C-alpha positions as CSV (number, residue, x, y, z in Angstrom):
1,M,-158.0,5.7,-112.5
2,S,-155.4,6.4,-109.3
3,L,-156.7,5.8,-105.8
4,T,-154.1,8.2,-104.3
5,S,-153.5,12.0,-104.2
6,D,-149.7,11.9,-105.2
7,P,-149.0,13.1,-109.1
8,P,-147.7,10.5,-111.3
9,V,-144.0,9.9,-111.1
10,G,-142.7,10.5,-114.6
11,P,-139.9,12.2,-116.6
12,S,-139.6,15.6,-115.6
13,T,-140.6,17.9,-118.3
14,G,-139.5,21.4,-116.4
15,P,-136.3,23.3,-117.1
16,P,-133.2,21.5,-115.9
17,I,-131.8,22.7,-112.3
18,D,-128.1,23.5,-112.5
19,P,-126.0,22.0,-109.6
20,P,-124.6,24.3,-106.6
21,V,-121.4,26.3,-107.4
22,E,-118.7,26.0,-105.3
23,P,-116.7,29.4,-104.4
24,P,-113.3,29.8,-105.8
25,A,-110.3,28.7,-104.0
26,D,-108.1,31.1,-102.2
27,P,-104.9,31.9,-104.0
28,P,-101.5,30.4,-102.1
29,A,-100.8,33.7,-100.7
30,A,-103.9,33.7,-99.0
31,K,-103.6,30.4,-97.7
32,E,-100.3,31.4,-96.2
33,A,-101.6,34.8,-94.7
34,G,-104.6,33.2,-93.2
35,S,-104.6,32.4,-89.8
36,G,-106.1,28.6,-90.4
37,A,-103.2,27.5,-92.4
38,G,-101.8,24.1,-91.3
39,P,-98.4,23.8,-90.2
40,D,-97.3,21.7,-93.5
41,E,-98.2,24.7,-95.3
42,L,-96.0,27.2,-93.4
43,T,-92.5,28.4,-94.7
44,V,-89.9,28.2,-91.9
45,V,-87.2,30.8,-91.7
46,P,-84.4,30.4,-89.6
47,V,-83.2,32.7,-87.4
48,R,-80.3,34.8,-88.5
49,H,-77.3,35.9,-86.1
50,P,-75.3,38.1,-88.1
51,W,-73.3,39.7,-85.1
52,R,-72.6,36.2,-84.0
53,W,-70.8,35.6,-87.4
54,V,-69.1,38.9,-87.0
55,A,-67.8,37.9,-83.7
56,I,-66.7,34.6,-84.8
57,A,-64.8,36.0,-87.7
58,A,-63.1,38.8,-85.5
59,T,-62.0,36.2,-82.9
60,A,-60.6,33.8,-85.6
61,V,-58.8,36.7,-87.2
62,L,-57.4,37.6,-83.7
63,L,-56.4,33.9,-82.9
64,A,-54.7,33.2,-86.1
65,Q,-52.6,36.7,-85.6
66,F,-51.7,35.3,-82.1
67,L,-50.6,31.7,-83.5
68,N,-49.0,33.2,-86.4
69,G,-47.0,35.6,-84.3
70,L,-45.9,32.5,-81.7
71,I,-44.5,30.5,-85.0
72,T,-42.9,33.5,-87.0
73,N,-41.7,36.0,-84.0
74,P,-37.6,35.2,-83.4
75,G,-38.2,36.5,-80.1
76,W,-39.9,33.4,-78.8
77,E,-36.7,31.7,-79.2
78,W,-38.2,28.1,-79.4
79,D,-34.6,26.4,-79.9
80,V,-34.0,27.8,-76.7
81,F,-37.3,26.5,-75.4
82,A,-36.7,23.0,-76.4
83,Q,-33.1,23.1,-75.0
84,F,-34.5,23.8,-71.6
85,F,-38.0,22.2,-71.0
86,T,-36.4,18.9,-70.3
87,A,-33.3,19.9,-69.1
88,P,-32.3,18.1,-65.5
89,T,-32.6,21.1,-63.5
90,I,-36.1,22.2,-64.4
91,L,-37.2,18.7,-64.4
92,K,-36.0,18.7,-60.5
93,A,-37.5,22.0,-60.2
94,V,-41.1,20.1,-61.4
95,W,-40.5,17.4,-58.9
96,V,-39.9,20.0,-55.9
97,T,-43.3,22.1,-56.9
98,L,-45.4,18.7,-56.8
99,Q,-44.0,18.0,-53.7
100,L,-44.8,21.3,-52.3
101,T,-48.4,21.0,-53.7
102,V,-48.9,17.3,-52.4
103,Y,-47.7,18.1,-48.7
104,G,-49.9,21.2,-48.7
105,T,-53.0,19.6,-49.7
106,A,-52.6,16.5,-47.8
107,I,-52.1,18.7,-44.3
108,G,-54.2,21.6,-45.5
109,F,-57.4,19.5,-46.1
110,A,-56.9,17.4,-42.9
111,L,-56.5,20.6,-41.0
112,G,-59.6,21.8,-42.8
113,I,-62.0,18.9,-42.0
114,V,-61.2,19.3,-38.4
115,L,-62.0,23.1,-38.5
116,A,-64.9,22.5,-40.8
117,F,-66.2,20.0,-38.2
118,M,-65.6,22.5,-35.6
119,R,-67.4,25.2,-37.0
120,L,-70.7,22.9,-37.2
121,S,-70.1,21.9,-33.5
122,A,-72.5,22.8,-31.0
123,S,-69.5,24.3,-28.4
124,V,-69.8,27.7,-28.5
125,F,-65.9,27.5,-27.8
126,L,-65.1,25.4,-30.7
127,R,-67.0,27.3,-33.3
128,T,-65.4,30.7,-32.1
129,V,-61.9,29.3,-32.1
130,A,-62.6,27.8,-35.9
131,Y,-63.8,31.1,-37.0
132,G,-60.9,33.1,-35.4
133,Y,-58.4,30.8,-37.2
134,I,-60.4,31.0,-40.5
135,W,-60.8,34.7,-40.2
136,A,-57.0,35.2,-39.5
137,F,-55.5,33.1,-41.9
138,R,-57.6,34.4,-45.0
139,S,-56.9,37.8,-43.8
140,I,-53.2,37.8,-44.1
141,P,-51.4,37.4,-47.4
142,L,-49.8,34.2,-48.3
143,I,-46.0,35.5,-48.6
144,V,-46.5,37.6,-45.2
145,Q,-47.5,34.2,-43.9
146,L,-44.4,32.5,-45.6
147,L,-41.9,35.0,-44.5
148,F,-43.3,34.8,-40.8
149,W,-42.9,31.2,-40.7
150,F,-39.2,31.3,-42.3
151,N,-38.5,33.8,-39.6
152,L,-40.1,31.8,-36.7
153,A,-36.6,31.3,-35.0
154,Y,-36.5,34.9,-34.4
155,L,-39.1,34.7,-32.0
156,Y,-38.9,31.3,-30.7
157,K,-35.5,30.0,-30.4
158,E,-36.6,26.5,-28.9
159,L,-39.8,24.4,-29.0
160,Q,-40.3,22.8,-25.8
161,F,-42.8,19.6,-25.4
162,G,-44.1,19.0,-21.5
163,I,-46.5,20.2,-18.8
164,P,-48.1,23.1,-20.0
165,F,-47.1,26.0,-18.2
166,G,-44.6,23.7,-16.2
167,P,-41.2,22.2,-17.1
168,G,-40.6,20.7,-20.3
169,F,-39.5,17.2,-21.2
170,F,-37.5,17.8,-24.7
171,A,-37.1,20.4,-26.9
172,F,-35.9,21.2,-30.6
173,D,-33.7,24.2,-32.0
174,T,-36.1,26.3,-34.0
175,M,-33.4,27.0,-36.4
176,N,-32.4,23.6,-37.5
177,L,-36.2,22.4,-37.3
178,V,-38.1,24.7,-39.4
179,G,-35.6,25.3,-42.7
180,A,-37.0,27.0,-45.7
181,T,-38.6,23.6,-47.3
182,S,-40.3,23.1,-43.8
183,A,-41.6,26.8,-43.6
184,A,-42.7,26.6,-47.2
185,V,-44.9,23.6,-46.3
186,L,-46.2,24.5,-43.1
187,G,-47.2,28.3,-44.0
188,L,-48.7,26.7,-47.7
189,A,-50.5,24.2,-45.4
190,L,-52.1,26.6,-42.9
191,H,-53.2,28.7,-45.5
192,Q,-55.1,26.2,-47.4
193,A,-56.5,25.1,-44.3
194,A,-58.6,27.9,-43.9
195,Y,-59.9,27.6,-47.2
196,A,-60.6,24.0,-47.1
197,A,-62.4,24.4,-44.1
198,E,-65.1,26.4,-45.6
199,I,-65.3,24.1,-48.6
200,V,-65.9,21.3,-46.5
201,R,-68.3,23.2,-44.3
202,G,-70.3,24.2,-47.0
203,G,-70.9,20.7,-48.8
204,V,-71.6,18.8,-45.6
205,L,-74.4,21.5,-45.0
206,A,-75.4,20.7,-48.6
207,V,-76.6,17.4,-47.2
208,G,-80.4,17.2,-45.7
209,S,-80.6,17.1,-42.3
210,G,-83.6,14.7,-42.6
211,Q,-81.5,11.9,-43.8
212,L,-79.5,12.3,-40.6
213,E,-82.3,12.3,-38.5
214,A,-83.3,9.3,-40.7
215,A,-80.1,7.6,-39.9
216,A,-80.3,8.5,-36.2
217,A,-83.7,6.6,-36.0
218,L,-82.5,3.9,-37.1
219,G,-79.9,3.8,-34.5
220,I,-76.8,4.1,-36.9
221,P,-73.9,5.3,-34.9
222,K,-72.7,8.9,-35.4
223,F,-69.1,8.0,-37.4
224,R,-70.8,5.7,-39.6
225,Q,-73.6,8.4,-40.3
226,L,-70.5,10.6,-41.2
227,R,-68.8,8.0,-43.6
228,R,-71.4,6.3,-45.5
229,I,-74.1,9.0,-45.6
230,V,-72.7,12.7,-45.1
231,L,-69.4,12.2,-47.1
232,P,-70.6,10.5,-50.3
233,Q,-73.1,13.0,-50.8
234,A,-71.2,16.0,-49.8
235,M,-68.1,15.1,-52.2
236,R,-70.8,16.2,-55.0
237,S,-70.4,19.8,-53.5
238,I,-66.7,19.6,-52.1
239,L,-64.9,18.4,-55.2
240,P,-65.4,21.6,-57.7
241,N,-64.1,23.8,-55.3
242,A,-61.5,21.6,-53.7
243,A,-59.9,21.1,-57.3
244,N,-59.8,24.8,-57.8
245,E,-57.8,25.0,-54.7
246,I,-55.6,22.7,-55.4
247,I,-54.7,24.1,-58.5
248,S,-54.4,27.5,-57.2
249,L,-52.1,25.8,-54.4
250,F,-49.9,24.5,-57.2
251,K,-49.5,27.9,-59.1
252,G,-49.0,29.3,-55.9
253,T,-46.1,27.5,-55.0
254,S,-44.3,30.3,-56.9
255,I,-44.4,32.3,-54.4
256,V,-42.2,30.5,-52.3
257,S,-39.2,31.4,-54.6
258,V,-38.8,34.7,-52.3
259,M,-37.4,31.9,-49.8
260,A,-35.0,30.5,-52.4
261,I,-36.4,27.2,-52.8
262,G,-35.7,25.5,-55.7
263,E,-38.9,25.1,-57.3
264,L,-40.1,25.7,-61.0
265,F,-40.4,29.3,-61.1
266,Y,-36.9,29.9,-59.1
267,Q,-35.3,27.8,-61.0
268,V,-36.5,29.5,-64.0
269,Q,-35.2,32.7,-62.6
270,V,-31.8,31.3,-61.9
271,V,-31.6,30.2,-65.3
272,Y,-32.2,33.2,-67.4
273,G,-30.8,35.2,-64.7
274,R,-27.5,33.7,-66.3
275,N,-28.1,33.2,-69.8
276,G,-30.3,36.3,-70.3
277,R,-32.9,34.1,-72.2
278,V,-35.7,35.8,-70.3
279,V,-39.1,34.7,-72.7
280,P,-38.4,31.4,-73.7
281,L,-37.3,30.4,-69.9
282,L,-40.8,31.9,-68.9
283,M,-42.6,30.1,-71.6
284,V,-40.7,26.9,-70.3
285,A,-42.7,27.4,-67.0
286,T,-45.6,28.5,-68.3
287,V,-46.0,25.3,-70.5
288,W,-45.2,23.1,-67.5
289,Y,-47.7,24.6,-65.4
290,I,-50.2,24.3,-68.2
291,L,-49.7,20.8,-68.3
292,L,-49.9,19.6,-65.0
293,T,-52.7,22.1,-64.3
294,T,-54.5,20.3,-67.4
295,A,-53.5,16.8,-65.9
296,L,-55.1,17.8,-62.3
297,S,-58.2,19.0,-64.1
298,V,-58.5,15.4,-66.0
299,L,-58.0,13.7,-62.3
300,Q,-60.8,15.8,-61.1
301,H,-63.2,15.2,-64.2
302,Y,-62.8,11.3,-63.1
303,V,-63.3,11.7,-59.6
304,E,-66.4,13.7,-59.8
305,R,-67.7,10.9,-62.0
306,H,-67.3,8.9,-59.9
307,Y,-68.9,10.1,-56.6
308,A,-71.7,11.5,-59.0
309,K,-72.8,7.8,-59.7
310,G,-76.7,7.6,-58.7
311,A,-77.1,11.2,-59.1
312,V,-76.1,12.0,-62.7
313,R,-78.0,10.0,-65.7
């Protein structure tokens, strides 16, 4: 006789109980369309750019046609180009062009730095004079300035040095002092100084004023602040614009051909005026300009990389 009220445990004699039936799995299409699908189950479709390929194809065709014309068109006269590309007269003209560029750049940027700090001066008079200079030389076309300096002897027969508004100690004859080359260098340099002043001023203003205040608090002299703090940082802003101006000046030396100076473009004009081969001689000047501009651009790259140390990783 059992002492508990629990029923006896034994084999079940009732009907069997079926296990729970799981719902059928969703088809693959439903999984892809569902919002709960994982990233591994999605089909990635790349973005197509049909118009980009159309532009590439059209540009490639035009470039191929241009190169084909350069090679097959007899009007280019590449044999004449090869004959005069390294001719002594052309090489001498290239040297004159480089000299005009170097002198114009050196004098122009030296004067431009002075003008830039005059613009930044606390003196109203200095700021006004610098602004007037920049306004005047940026307003007058370069060719007008060159012709003006070339005809300086028409206005001033001689230049005297001595006491202002008083007697002079010695004098120079402007007819012999300012020749064609001197007038070209003077005109290019004074014109370049107006643009260089604004480039330098913009670079100096790009340096935070807090650094100068901290340097002044440490007792660093003004000149050392400029040389060790301001200019190294300002060069990062100055260099790209300055390089563009130098390249523009290099190509702008062709304007001095109106003064009969034997630079590259003038010498090319003289040669094709004699033999009538205009196109190949113009290509000689073009290729020299391209080569020298490329060299300046490479030099710009390395100088910029030098001054970018510590700022670019």
